[in-house]
Each structure stands twice: as C-alpha cells, then as structure tokens.
N, C-alpha and C positions, 0 to 999 in steps of 0.2 A: 678846060685846064690842060696844059701841055704835060707830057710825061715827066719832065724834070720837076715841074711844080708839084705833081702828084707824089713823086718820090720824096721831095723835100718835106711835104706835109706829112707823109707817112712816117718819116723818121724824126723830124724836128719839132713838129707842132706840140705845144704843151697840153692841148686838149685831147683827151683819150678818144672822144667821139670823132673828132676831126681825123685823128690818125687811123682809126678804125674804118672810116668812110674812104680815106685815101687808099688803104690797103686793099679794099674791095675793087678798086680801079687799077691797081698796080699790075704791070705786066712783067716786070723784071724778076725772074725766078730766084736769082741770087739774093736780091734785096728782100724778097718775101721770106726766104729762109733765114736771113739775118734777123729780121723783125720777129719771126716766129720763135727764135731762140733767145732774143735779148730784150724785147720791149718790156718795160716794167709793169704794164697792165695786162692782166690775164685775157680780157676780151679782145685786145688788139692781137696778142699772140695767137689766140684761137681763130680769129678772122684770117690771119696769115696762113695758119696751118690748113684751113679749109680750101686754100688755093694752091696748095703744094701737091705735086704728083710724084716727085722724085723719091724713090724708096729709101735711098741712102739718107736723105735729109729727114724723112719721116722716122727712120730707125734711130737717128741721133736724138730726135725730139722725144721719142718713146723712152730712150735710155736716160735722158738728162732732165726732162721737164718735171718740176715738182708738183704742178697742178694736175689733178686727175682729169679735169674737164678739157684741158688742152691735149693731154694724152689721148683722151677719148675721141677728140676730133681727128687726131692723127690716125687712130685705128680706122675711122670711117674712110679715110683717104687711101689706106694701104691695100694693095692688091697682092702682095707677096705672101703666099701661104706660110713659108718658113718663118718669116718675121711675125706673122700673126700668131703662129704656134709659140714662138719664143715669148711673145708678150703674154699670151694666155698662161704660160707656165711661170712667169717671173714678175708680172706687174704687182706692185704692193696693194693696189686698190681693187676691191672686188667688182666695182662698177665697170672698170676698164676690162677686167678679165671676163665679165659677163658679156660685154659687147663683142669681145673677140670670139668667145665660145660659139656664139650664134652664127659666126661667119666661117669657122674652120671646118674642114672635112677629114682631117687626118685622124683616123680611127684610133691609132695608138695614143696620140696626144689626148684625144677625147676620153679614152679609157683611163689614162693617168689622171686627168683632171677630175673625172667623175669619182675616182677613188680617193683622191688626196687633197683637193682644193680646200682651203680653210673656210670658204663660204659654202654653206649648205645650198643656197640658191644656185651658185655656179656649178656645184656638183650635180644638182638635179637637172639643170639645163644641159649639161654635158651628157648626162645619162639619156635624156630625151633625144639628143642629137644622134646618139649611138643607135637608138631603137628605130629611128626614121630610115 
C-alpha cells in the first residue's frame, strides 16, 4: 500500500480496525498527531499516540484528552521529566498519575505526591520511590 493510501485509510475509513491498522503503518508525524487528537475511536487515538515522540504534541494530548487510556499511552512515550512531573501533579486519573510516579526522579515532586495525592496507592508508590 502506498503512503497516500495508508493516510487516506487512517483518516477516512469507516472501520475502526482498518484505521488502527493504517495508523500503525503511517509515517507522517503531523497526521499521526491529528489522528491522536481527533479520531472518534479511543483505540485509534491510542495507536496514534504510541507512534508519537514529539513532546509538545504529547503535552497537548495529556492536557486535552478525555480518556485516561490514551493519556496513559502518552505518558509511556514522554521523556521530558518536567512534563512527567506536571502530569503526576495534575492528571485527574490515579492510574495515569501512578504510571508517571514510577518514571519520575524529582525528589521534591515525589515528596509532594507522597504527602498529598488523593490516591493512597499513588502516595505509597511515590514514598517507595523516595526510599530507593
């Protein structure tokens, strides 16, 4: 399949599975970002996020994505410690905060999370990170 056909399938196909399969072959980073932020199906957005490395795009997804699974996929792609810390301190879902806490090294942020996070599990993991 040529790149134009892959892009067309990723954006226009009515079948979620076909769009998801096309996203996994897509090389256009701008189109991946667009799909990650606008596709109506969660699994297609998640597949696109898993192919994104641009910290700015990932930050926008973390700030605007309503689904915690898609935000969790963005966390897995993120390498910027300051954005990880920001997410650990502000994400509304404990499962996303937990994924972030396991990856950050900022002791001040970990102390704050260990003392104040609304989830007991997130507080405990942050405390363990501090003791390691």
